[in-house]
Structure formats: structure tokens, C-alpha cells
C-alpha positions as MATLAB code, in Angstrom:
seq = 'MPRRTFVALVLAAALSVSFGAFAPSQAAAAEPTPLAANVTTDLAARVQAFYDKSQTFTAHFDQEFTVKAYNTKRSSAGTVYFQKPGKMAWVYSTPEGNRVVSNGTTVRVYEAANKQMFEQQVSGGQSGAQYPAALSFLLGRGKLSDAFNFEGFEGSQMKFEGGTVLVGTPKTPTPAYTKVLFYVDTQSAQIRRVLILDAQGNRNSFVFSQVQVNTAVPGTTFVFEPPAGTTVVRP';
ca = [
     -14.262  -40.000   -1.020;
     -16.367  -39.987    2.017;
     -19.870  -40.845    1.635;
     -21.425  -37.657    3.102;
     -18.958  -35.211    0.980;
     -21.895  -33.862   -1.117;
     -24.064  -32.989    1.882;
     -21.025  -31.512    3.907;
     -20.023  -29.170    1.175;
     -23.452  -28.133    0.609;
     -24.665  -27.509    4.182;
     -21.146  -26.400    5.576;
     -19.686  -24.628    2.656;
     -22.035  -23.710   -0.167;
     -25.240  -24.690    1.366;
     -24.531  -22.848   -1.903;
     -11.415  -22.760   -8.244;
      -8.294  -23.544   -8.732;
      -8.185  -19.645   -9.943;
      -5.362  -17.838   -8.609;
      -3.330  -17.243   -5.422;
      -4.394  -17.862   -1.821;
      -4.302  -21.517   -2.620;
      -2.066  -22.674    0.275;
       0.417  -24.102   -1.969;
       0.775  -20.882   -3.820;
       0.684  -18.332   -1.145;
       4.430  -18.251   -0.435;
       5.302  -18.211   -4.243;
       3.883  -14.809   -5.022;
       2.517  -12.363   -2.671;
      -0.021  -10.027   -4.392;
      -0.128   -6.357   -3.475;
      -3.415   -5.212   -1.942;
      -5.403   -2.364   -3.401;
      -5.929    0.802   -1.551;
      -8.222    0.323    1.320;
     -10.886    2.853   -0.159;
     -10.847    1.168   -3.514;
     -11.681   -2.158   -1.855;
     -14.633   -0.661    0.198;
     -15.886    1.084   -2.990;
     -15.767   -2.268   -4.791;
     -17.505   -3.969   -1.967;
     -20.443   -1.493   -1.644;
     -20.903   -1.658   -5.388;
     -21.316   -5.120   -5.626;
     -23.497   -5.087   -2.551;
     -25.497   -2.679   -4.329;
     -26.051   -4.590   -7.557;
     -27.173   -7.656   -5.606;
     -29.554   -5.472   -3.464;
     -31.446   -4.584   -6.650;
     -31.546   -8.231   -7.639;
     -34.625  -10.100   -6.698;
     -33.747  -13.205   -8.549;
     -30.632  -14.511   -9.893;
     -30.173  -17.789  -12.261;
     -27.030  -19.040  -13.416;
     -25.204  -22.180  -14.838;
     -22.580  -23.326  -12.245;
     -19.352  -25.490  -12.368;
     -18.385  -26.475   -8.942;
     -14.832  -28.070   -7.888;
     -14.866  -29.669   -4.347;
     -11.162  -30.661   -3.125;
     -10.716  -32.545   -0.335;
      -6.946  -32.040    1.027;
      -6.803  -35.052    3.586;
      -7.878  -37.559    0.749;
      -6.157  -35.672   -1.996;
      -9.387  -36.120   -3.932;
     -11.260  -33.939   -6.270;
     -14.975  -33.921   -7.244;
     -16.502  -31.808  -10.034;
     -20.059  -31.114  -10.606;
     -22.383  -28.707  -12.589;
     -25.931  -27.660  -12.979;
     -28.175  -24.805  -12.742;
     -28.703  -22.254   -9.632;
     -31.560  -20.277   -8.706;
     -32.057  -17.656   -6.015;
     -35.150  -15.744   -5.111;
     -35.498  -13.301   -2.460;
     -36.007  -13.660    0.475;
     -34.265  -16.838    1.370;
     -35.211  -19.286   -1.427;
     -32.649  -21.024   -3.478;
     -32.395  -24.262   -5.712;
     -29.283  -25.953   -6.964;
     -30.189  -28.349   -9.757;
     -27.610  -30.856  -10.507;
     -26.871  -32.272  -13.886;
     -23.587  -33.782  -12.796;
     -24.027  -35.897  -10.583;
     -27.515  -36.105  -12.255;
     -30.549  -35.999  -10.042;
     -28.985  -34.364   -7.065;
     -30.811  -31.420   -5.721;
     -30.406  -28.651   -3.164;
     -33.675  -26.677   -2.396;
     -34.588  -24.153    0.158;
     -38.195  -22.504    0.224;
     -36.932  -20.146    2.787;
     -37.725  -22.334    5.864;
     -36.358  -25.719    5.230;
     -33.393  -26.785    3.391;
     -33.631  -30.248    1.481;
     -30.317  -31.831    0.162;
     -31.132  -35.063   -2.087;
     -28.371  -37.612   -2.975;
     -29.745  -39.438   -5.884;
     -27.200  -42.255   -5.874;
     -28.007  -43.284   -2.313;
     -31.776  -42.222   -2.478;
     -30.962  -40.203    0.822;
     -32.521  -36.700    1.633;
     -30.777  -34.464    4.337;
     -33.544  -31.662    5.816;
     -32.533  -29.060    8.043;
     -34.661  -26.061    9.186;
     -33.842  -22.459    8.578;
     -34.450  -19.684   11.175;
     -36.776  -17.931    9.359;
     -37.176  -14.073    9.434;
     -33.787  -13.905   11.308;
     -30.157  -13.035   10.008;
     -29.954  -16.065    7.807;
     -26.906  -17.098    9.768;
     -27.487  -20.872    8.903;
     -26.745  -19.841    5.301;
     -22.932  -19.106    4.699;
     -22.087  -15.371    4.360;
     -20.637  -16.174    1.072;
     -24.376  -16.823   -0.156;
     -26.346  -15.302    1.988;
     -26.558  -11.937    0.429;
     -27.867  -13.494   -2.780;
     -30.869  -14.603   -0.500;
     -31.435  -11.024    0.569;
     -30.102  -11.995    4.049;
     -26.943  -10.456    5.349;
     -24.400   -7.697    3.854;
     -21.006   -8.728    2.898;
     -19.319   -5.864    4.801;
     -21.077   -7.139    8.045;
     -19.602  -10.618    7.565;
     -15.970   -9.907    5.940;
     -13.041   -7.823    6.426;
     -12.027   -7.431    2.951;
      -8.707   -7.075    0.941;
      -8.892   -6.328   -2.754;
      -6.401   -7.372   -5.527;
      -5.874   -6.725   -9.138;
      -7.151   -9.701  -10.981;
      -4.082   -9.747  -12.941;
      -2.352  -10.942   -9.988;
      -4.791  -13.688   -9.084;
      -5.188  -15.260  -12.498;
      -8.367  -13.377  -13.011;
      -7.633  -11.002  -15.946;
     -10.014   -7.771  -16.042;
     -11.437   -8.175  -12.969;
     -10.982   -7.559   -9.278;
     -10.567  -10.303   -6.270;
     -12.058   -9.518   -2.875;
     -10.697  -11.649   -0.326;
     -12.912  -11.834    2.867;
     -11.871  -13.050    6.271;
     -14.807  -13.738    8.440;
     -15.329  -11.190   11.278;
     -17.062  -13.976   13.382;
     -14.820  -17.202   13.054;
     -16.682  -20.354   11.776;
     -15.812  -23.669   11.060;
     -16.998  -23.669    7.508;
     -14.441  -21.339    6.112;
     -11.136  -19.282    6.699;
     -11.411  -17.156    3.849;
     -13.868  -16.587    0.966;
     -12.486  -15.013   -2.404;
     -15.134  -13.336   -4.524;
     -14.019  -12.876   -8.247;
     -15.766   -9.684   -9.522;
     -16.319   -8.351  -12.979;
     -15.070   -4.678  -12.200;
     -17.166   -3.094  -14.685;
     -20.605   -4.657  -13.857;
     -19.666   -5.628  -10.045;
     -21.083   -8.917  -10.695;
     -19.342  -11.919   -9.062;
     -18.333  -14.478  -11.617;
     -16.369  -17.081   -9.137;
     -16.316  -17.789   -5.609;
     -13.834  -19.817   -3.809;
     -14.211  -21.132   -0.305;
     -11.207  -22.234    1.755;
     -11.447  -23.939    5.044;
      -8.749  -24.709    7.958;
      -8.314  -28.235    6.730;
      -6.975  -26.922    3.368;
     -10.240  -28.119    1.414;
     -11.370  -26.013   -1.408;
     -14.927  -25.369   -2.783;
     -15.110  -23.485   -5.820;
     -18.120  -22.203   -7.855;
     -17.995  -20.704  -11.537;
     -20.840  -18.775  -12.648;
     -21.846  -18.484  -16.295;
     -25.081  -17.508  -18.223;
     -25.982  -15.317  -15.633;
     -29.576  -13.799  -15.461;
     -31.021  -11.431  -12.945;
     -34.362  -10.245  -12.251;
     -36.073  -12.589  -14.345;
     -39.080  -14.722  -13.556;
     -38.599  -17.994  -11.589;
     -41.548  -20.459  -11.353;
     -42.289  -21.025   -7.740;
     -42.225  -24.687   -8.240;
     -38.375  -24.406   -8.556;
     -38.130  -24.126   -4.765;
     -40.345  -27.108   -4.090;
     -39.017  -30.447   -4.083;
     -40.356  -33.810   -2.860;
     -38.139  -36.912   -2.899;
     -38.951  -40.219   -5.011;
     -40.669  -42.780   -3.052;
     -38.338  -45.066   -1.011;
     -36.054  -41.992   -0.158;
     -34.508  -42.247    3.362;
     -34.885  -38.733    5.062;
     -32.555  -37.673    7.525;
     -32.976  -34.729    9.986;
     -30.674  -33.341   12.696;
];
């Protein structure tokens, strides 16, 4: 796998599931039937309302990043924290030591194995465009309905029993992804999984568990200083 895959997937796609249809290889095999437009719109609004009321979000995540061109798959896991406005921290247990931290103005991506940290400024106070729309609503920046045109599907058609899948096509084309699939617990309107697809056929997926909302998160969570000897790279 290319050396900068971790950085690329974080900054481009998630920073930020082989779980059903809409994988390129499966799309022709079974065409799911969309829900009525008003049902989809209502669900998207419920999801937005849930996260509008959530000032903090903490969860365990399992991530799988598949690079089609190299036919490789990389799995990772850890704990993710969001706090409005604009703060986030991805603390990786696998690979151990990797970190992605934003204090709302600067994103720092640390690769423990290479002792490198990539640092990028975020446009403070603006629309949060440098965060992907797949995650920006968790940071209190942007709304799903502003970023995506949605189709909804019964979870049973998408290997997600008991839930609903919102398939989002970006209203403004972006090289980061062509579609984002949100796997929604229909009763609570919480997002349980996210699958990001790009034009090259790469897949970046997240499964969230042990979710907590509106619980206190220490301010130090969003502060990270790399170990001595780390190479810092800025665009």
C-alpha cells in the first residue's frame, strides 16, 4: 500500500464497509428499490435534528480502507471524539499511536510508524468546507441536505437489517468521493455506519459502536504535540 495512504484517507475522505449494495461489483447484481422521496426527506431531517442537539459525540470505530488499484485492504480501529464547533480527535489503537486531531483551526495527522505529522489549517468560522461533508455535520458545520441529494433504501435491501440507508450524492462534485452511504438506526436516527466511495473505486468505511452523545470530553483530547524528532509536513 502506498506510504501515504493513512494521510490520504484521513484528509481526503474522512478527515474522518463492505456493508451492502452500491459496492461497484454488486450494483448490477441487485438493484434495491428506493423509498418514497418524502420518507427519505423526513429521515434525513430526523438525522440532522439528532446531531444538531448533540454537542459532543464519542464512539469506538472500526475502519476499513480498500484501495482498488492495488487490491489492498487496511483495517484500523480506535476511539473518535467530536465536539462542536469544529473539534475532533481520532485516537487509533490499531495502528497503535496514530492520531488525527483538530482544535477547530488546525488539523494534525500523526503517523507513528514513520514519525511524521501532516499539519493543515482549517478555514475557521466558515462553512467547514475543508472537512468532508460526510463528517462536517458532526462538527457543527454544514447540513446534510445542503451537501447531498439523497435516496433512501430499506436496510433489508442493503444488508443492514432493522435500519435504513441514506445514499448521498454530493450536490457539488468533489474528488474525495462520489457517494456516501449513511447507515441509520431508524428508531433513534443515529448513524451507525458510513461508507465513502470515490471515483477510483476505493472504499473507506467506518462502523461506530459504544456511542455516547452529550457527555463531557476533556479539552486536552483536542490537543496533540508529536514526540521529539517527528518530521512535520505542511502544505
